[in-house]
C-alpha positions as a Markdown table, in Angstrom:
| # | Residue | x | y | z |
|---|---|---|---|---|
| 1 | Met | -1.9 | 6.4 | 6.4 |
| 2 | Ser | -3.7 | 3.9 | 4.4 |
| 3 | Thr | -7.2 | 2.4 | 4.9 |
| 4 | Ala | -8.9 | 0.0 | 2.4 |
| 5 | Ser | -12.5 | 0.6 | 1.3 |
| 6 | Pro | -15.0 | -2.4 | 1.2 |
| 7 | Ser | -14.2 | -2.7 | -2.7 |
| 8 | Ser | -10.5 | -2.7 | -1.7 |
| 9 | Ser | -9.6 | 0.0 | -4.4 |
| 10 | Tyr | -9.5 | 3.2 | -2.4 |
| 11 | Thr | -6.9 | 4.4 | -0.3 |
| 12 | Leu | -6.9 | 7.1 | 2.4 |
| 13 | Val | -4.0 | 9.5 | 2.3 |
| 14 | Pro | -3.1 | 13.0 | 3.9 |
| 15 | Phe | -3.6 | 15.4 | 1.7 |
| 16 | Ser | -0.7 | 17.1 | -0.3 |
| 17 | Pro | -0.1 | 20.2 | -2.5 |
| 18 | Ser | 0.6 | 18.0 | -5.8 |
| 19 | Arg | -2.9 | 17.0 | -5.5 |
| 20 | Ile | -4.6 | 20.5 | -5.5 |
| 21 | Pro | -5.3 | 20.8 | -8.6 |
| 22 | Gln | -7.3 | 17.6 | -9.0 |
| 23 | Thr | -8.7 | 18.3 | -5.6 |
| 24 | Ala | -9.8 | 21.9 | -6.8 |
| 25 | Glu | -11.7 | 20.4 | -10.0 |
| 26 | Leu | -13.5 | 18.0 | -7.5 |
| 27 | Leu | -14.7 | 20.8 | -5.3 |
| 28 | Phe | -15.9 | 22.8 | -8.6 |
| 29 | Thr | -18.1 | 20.0 | -10.1 |
| 30 | Ser | -19.3 | 18.8 | -6.7 |
| 31 | Lys | -20.5 | 22.6 | -5.9 |
| 32 | Leu | -21.8 | 23.0 | -9.7 |
| 33 | Gly | -25.2 | 21.5 | -8.1 |
| 34 | Leu | -25.3 | 24.1 | -5.0 |
| 35 | Thr | -28.4 | 26.5 | -6.0 |
| 36 | Ile | -27.2 | 29.4 | -3.8 |
| 37 | Asn | -23.8 | 29.5 | -5.6 |
| 38 | Arg | -25.7 | 30.7 | -8.6 |
| 39 | Leu | -26.0 | 33.6 | -7.0 |
| 40 | Leu | -22.8 | 33.8 | -4.8 |
| 41 | Phe | -20.7 | 34.0 | -8.1 |
| 42 | Lys | -21.2 | 36.6 | -10.5 |
| 43 | Asn | -21.7 | 36.0 | -14.0 |
| 44 | Trp | -22.4 | 32.3 | -13.3 |
| 45 | Pro | -21.1 | 29.3 | -13.9 |
| 46 | Asn | -17.8 | 31.9 | -14.4 |
| 47 | Glu | -15.7 | 28.6 | -14.1 |
| 48 | Glu | -12.6 | 29.9 | -14.4 |
| 49 | Ile | -13.2 | 31.9 | -11.5 |
| 50 | Gln | -14.6 | 29.1 | -9.5 |
| 51 | Arg | -11.3 | 27.0 | -10.1 |
| 52 | Arg | -9.2 | 29.7 | -9.0 |
| 53 | Asn | -11.4 | 30.2 | -5.6 |
| 54 | Tyr | -11.3 | 26.6 | -4.8 |
| 55 | Thr | -7.5 | 26.1 | -5.7 |
| 56 | Ala | -6.9 | 29.2 | -3.3 |
| 57 | Val | -8.9 | 27.6 | -0.4 |
| 58 | Leu | -7.2 | 24.4 | -0.9 |
| 59 | Glu | -3.7 | 26.4 | -0.9 |
| 60 | Gly | -4.5 | 28.1 | 2.3 |
| 61 | Gln | -5.7 | 24.9 | 4.1 |
| 62 | Pro | -2.3 | 24.2 | 6.1 |
| 63 | Arg | -2.5 | 28.0 | 7.7 |
| 64 | Ser | -5.8 | 27.3 | 8.8 |
| 65 | Gly | -4.8 | 24.4 | 10.8 |
| 66 | Ser | -7.1 | 21.9 | 9.1 |
| 67 | Glu | -6.3 | 18.3 | 8.9 |
| 68 | Ala | -7.2 | 17.3 | 5.1 |
| 69 | Leu | -7.1 | 13.7 | 3.7 |
| 70 | Ser | -7.7 | 12.6 | 0.2 |
| 71 | Val | -9.1 | 9.0 | -1.1 |
| 72 | Leu | -7.2 | 7.9 | -4.0 |
| 73 | Asp | -8.0 | 5.4 | -6.8 |
| 74 | Glu | -5.5 | 2.6 | -5.7 |
| 75 | Val | -4.6 | 2.2 | -9.4 |
| 76 | Ser | -4.8 | 5.5 | -11.2 |
| 77 | Gly | -4.0 | 7.5 | -8.3 |
| 78 | Glu | -7.1 | 9.9 | -9.3 |
| 79 | Val | -8.5 | 12.0 | -6.3 |
| 80 | Leu | -12.1 | 10.5 | -5.8 |
| 81 | Gly | -12.6 | 12.0 | -2.5 |
| 82 | His | -11.6 | 14.9 | 0.1 |
| 83 | Leu | -11.9 | 15.6 | 3.6 |
| 84 | Ser | -11.1 | 18.5 | 5.5 |
| 85 | Ile | -11.8 | 18.6 | 9.5 |
| 86 | Thr | -10.5 | 21.4 | 12.0 |
| 87 | Arg | -10.4 | 20.7 | 15.9 |
| 88 | Lys | -11.8 | 23.8 | 17.8 |
| 89 | Arg | -10.3 | 24.1 | 20.9 |
| 90 | Pro | -11.8 | 26.8 | 23.6 |
| 91 | Leu | -8.6 | 28.5 | 24.0 |
| 92 | Gln | -8.1 | 28.3 | 20.1 |
| 93 | Glu | -11.7 | 29.7 | 19.3 |
| 94 | Lys | -11.0 | 32.5 | 22.0 |
| 95 | Lys | -7.6 | 33.5 | 20.2 |
| 96 | Asp | -8.9 | 33.1 | 16.4 |
| 97 | Asn | -11.8 | 35.4 | 17.7 |
| 98 | Ile | -9.4 | 38.1 | 18.9 |
| 99 | Glu | -7.6 | 37.9 | 15.5 |
| 100 | Glu | -10.4 | 38.0 | 13.7 |
| 101 | Glu | -11.7 | 41.4 | 15.2 |
| 102 | Lys | -8.2 | 42.9 | 14.9 |
| 103 | Ala | -8.7 | 41.8 | 11.2 |
| 104 | Gly | -11.9 | 43.5 | 11.1 |
| 105 | Glu | -10.6 | 46.8 | 12.3 |
| 106 | Gly | -9.2 | 47.5 | 9.0 |
| 107 | Lys | -11.9 | 47.3 | 5.5 |
| 108 | Gln | -12.1 | 43.8 | 4.3 |
| 109 | Glu | -12.2 | 43.9 | 0.5 |
| 110 | Val | -14.8 | 41.3 | -1.2 |
| 111 | Pro | -13.4 | 39.9 | -4.3 |
| 112 | Asp | -15.0 | 41.1 | -7.1 |
| 113 | Phe | -16.3 | 37.8 | -8.5 |
| 114 | Phe | -18.5 | 37.4 | -5.3 |
| 115 | Asn | -22.2 | 39.2 | -4.6 |
| 116 | Pro | -21.3 | 40.7 | -1.8 |
| 117 | Glu | -24.8 | 40.7 | 0.0 |
| 118 | Val | -25.0 | 37.0 | -0.7 |
| 119 | Leu | -21.3 | 36.5 | 0.9 |
| 120 | Ala | -22.4 | 38.4 | 3.8 |
| 121 | Ala | -25.5 | 36.3 | 4.4 |
| 122 | Val | -23.7 | 33.2 | 4.0 |
| 123 | Gln | -21.0 | 34.4 | 6.6 |
| 124 | Ser | -23.6 | 35.5 | 8.8 |
| 125 | Ala | -25.2 | 32.4 | 8.7 |
| 126 | Val | -22.4 | 30.0 | 9.2 |
| 127 | Gly | -21.2 | 32.3 | 12.4 |
| 128 | Glu | -24.8 | 31.8 | 13.6 |
| 129 | Leu | -25.1 | 28.2 | 13.3 |
| 130 | Ser | -21.9 | 27.7 | 15.1 |
| 131 | Ser | -22.1 | 30.2 | 18.0 |
| 132 | Trp | -23.4 | 28.1 | 20.7 |
| 133 | Leu | -20.2 | 25.9 | 20.2 |
| 134 | Asp | -18.1 | 28.8 | 21.8 |
| 135 | Gly | -16.2 | 27.4 | 24.3 |
| 136 | Val | -16.9 | 23.5 | 23.5 |
| 137 | Asp | -14.1 | 21.4 | 22.4 |
| 138 | His | -15.1 | 20.1 | 19.0 |
| 139 | Leu | -14.1 | 18.7 | 15.4 |
| 140 | Glu | -15.6 | 20.6 | 12.9 |
| 141 | Ile | -16.1 | 19.3 | 9.2 |
| 142 | Thr | -15.3 | 22.0 | 6.4 |
| 143 | Tyr | -15.3 | 19.6 | 3.4 |
| 144 | Ile | -16.2 | 16.0 | 2.9 |
| 145 | Ile | -16.5 | 15.7 | -0.9 |
| 146 | Val | -16.8 | 12.4 | -3.0 |
| 147 | Ala | -16.7 | 12.5 | -6.9 |
| 148 | Pro | -20.2 | 12.2 | -8.6 |
| 149 | Ala | -19.3 | 9.3 | -10.5 |
| 150 | His | -18.1 | 7.5 | -7.5 |
| 151 | Arg | -20.9 | 7.9 | -5.0 |
| 152 | Asn | -22.4 | 5.0 | -3.2 |
| 153 | His | -19.4 | 2.9 | -3.5 |
| 154 | Gly | -18.2 | 3.1 | 0.1 |
| 155 | Ile | -16.2 | 6.3 | -0.1 |
| 156 | Gly | -18.4 | 8.4 | 2.0 |
| 157 | Arg | -18.3 | 5.6 | 4.5 |
| 158 | Met | -14.8 | 5.5 | 4.6 |
| 159 | Leu | -14.3 | 9.5 | 5.7 |
| 160 | Met | -17.4 | 9.4 | 8.0 |
| 161 | Glu | -15.9 | 6.3 | 9.6 |
| 162 | Tyr | -12.3 | 8.0 | 10.0 |
| 163 | Val | -14.2 | 11.5 | 11.3 |
| 164 | Leu | -16.3 | 9.6 | 13.9 |
| 165 | Asp | -13.5 | 7.1 | 15.0 |
| 166 | Lys | -11.3 | 10.4 | 15.6 |
| 167 | Ala | -14.0 | 12.1 | 17.6 |
| 168 | Lys | -14.6 | 8.9 | 19.5 |
| 169 | Ser | -10.9 | 8.6 | 20.6 |
| 170 | Leu | -10.8 | 12.4 | 21.5 |
| 171 | Asn | -14.4 | 12.1 | 23.3 |
| 172 | Ile | -15.7 | 15.3 | 21.4 |
| 173 | Pro | -18.6 | 16.0 | 19.2 |
| 174 | Val | -18.5 | 16.6 | 15.8 |
| 175 | Ser | -20.1 | 20.0 | 14.2 |
| 176 | Leu | -20.9 | 21.2 | 10.4 |
| 177 | Ser | -23.2 | 23.4 | 8.4 |
| 178 | Ser | -24.9 | 21.4 | 6.2 |
| 179 | Glu | -26.3 | 22.2 | 2.6 |
| 180 | Pro | -29.6 | 20.7 | 1.4 |
| 181 | Gln | -28.3 | 18.1 | -1.0 |
| 182 | Val | -26.2 | 16.5 | 2.1 |
| 183 | Tyr | -28.3 | 16.9 | 5.0 |
| 184 | Ala | -29.7 | 13.4 | 4.4 |
| 185 | Phe | -26.4 | 11.7 | 4.6 |
| 186 | Phe | -25.3 | 13.1 | 7.7 |
| 187 | Lys | -28.8 | 12.4 | 9.3 |
| 188 | Lys | -28.1 | 8.9 | 8.3 |
| 189 | Trp | -24.8 | 8.7 | 10.5 |
| 190 | Gly | -26.8 | 10.2 | 13.4 |
| 191 | Phe | -26.0 | 13.7 | 13.4 |
| 192 | Gln | -28.7 | 15.6 | 15.3 |
| 193 | Asp | -30.3 | 19.0 | 14.3 |
| 194 | Thr | -28.9 | 22.1 | 16.5 |
| 195 | Lys | -30.6 | 25.2 | 14.3 |
| 196 | His | -31.0 | 26.5 | 10.8 |
| 197 | Val | -30.9 | 29.6 | 8.7 |
| 198 | Asp | -33.3 | 30.0 | 5.8 |
| 199 | Phe | -32.2 | 32.3 | 2.9 |
| 200 | Asp | -34.9 | 33.5 | 0.4 |
| 201 | Leu | -32.7 | 33.6 | -2.9 |
| 202 | Ala | -35.7 | 35.4 | -4.6 |
| 203 | Glu | -34.3 | 38.3 | -2.7 |
| 204 | Trp | -31.1 | 38.2 | -4.9 |
| 205 | Ala | -32.7 | 36.5 | -8.1 |
| 206 | Pro | -34.5 | 38.1 | -11.2 |
| 207 | Pro | -38.4 | 38.0 | -10.9 |
| 208 | His | -40.1 | 34.9 | -11.3 |
| 209 | Ser | -36.6 | 32.8 | -12.2 |
| 210 | Gly | -37.4 | 29.8 | -9.7 |
| 211 | Phe | -35.4 | 30.6 | -6.8 |
| 212 | Gly | -37.0 | 30.0 | -3.4 |
| 213 | Ile | -36.1 | 29.0 | 0.4 |
| 214 | Phe | -32.4 | 27.7 | 0.8 |
| 215 | Arg | -31.6 | 25.9 | 4.1 |
| 216 | Leu | -28.2 | 25.9 | 5.8 |
| 217 | Ala | -28.6 | 23.6 | 8.6 |
| 218 | Gly | -26.3 | 23.2 | 11.7 |
| 219 | Leu | -25.8 | 19.6 | 12.8 |
| 220 | Ile | -24.2 | 17.8 | 15.5 |
| 221 | Trp | -23.0 | 14.2 | 16.4 |
| 222 | Tyr | -21.8 | 13.0 | 20.1 |
| 223 | Pro | -19.9 | 10.4 | 20.5 |
C-alpha cells in the first residue's frame, strides 16, 4: 500500500514491529500536552514509564485486531504519523464483552505508575461514550497522530481520507472518543457530537494549581 500526499513526500504503509520505537516516541511527544495525563501518570512527566507504556500498547496492537498504518517520510523513512482503527462488529463486540466479564471476575491490578482513580474515571468515560454503539457495525479510531513538526502538511488529511474511504466502502460509520486538542480537527471532517463526559481535574490535583474541566467527547461520522 502506498499513497502520496499532496507534497508527494509521504507514504502510507502498513505498520510493522520495526517501527515500534519511533512510533512510541511519536505517541509520547503527542500526548505530553494532554492535561489529564499530568494526573494519570504518577511522578509526571515520568518519561521512561510513558515511553514503556506506549511501547507496550503498540506491541499489543496485533492481538487487539486493530489495523495500524504508518506515514513515512519517503526520503528518510522517519515515522511522521500513525493510525490505528478497529472494526467493531456486533457479534465480535458481544464476544469481547463476555471475555471482558470473565477477565474481570479476577482482580485486575492497576500498573503502579497510574493514578488508579484517574484511570478508572477515564475507562468509565470511554465505556459510557461508546455504549450506545453496542450492536452497531462501525469503525473505531484509536489513534490518529501526526508529528508536531509536520502538522498542516497534508498528513492528517491523508490519514482521514483513508479512514473515511474505508468506511464508505463498507457503508458503516466511524466513531471515536476525542480529546480537547483534536476536537476541532474532527468536526472539520464532518463528525457529529453524540455525548460527552466532563472531568473536574481539580478533584485529583493539588489545591489552586490551575486544573479545571477536561472534556472527552464522543463523535460519529456517517458515510
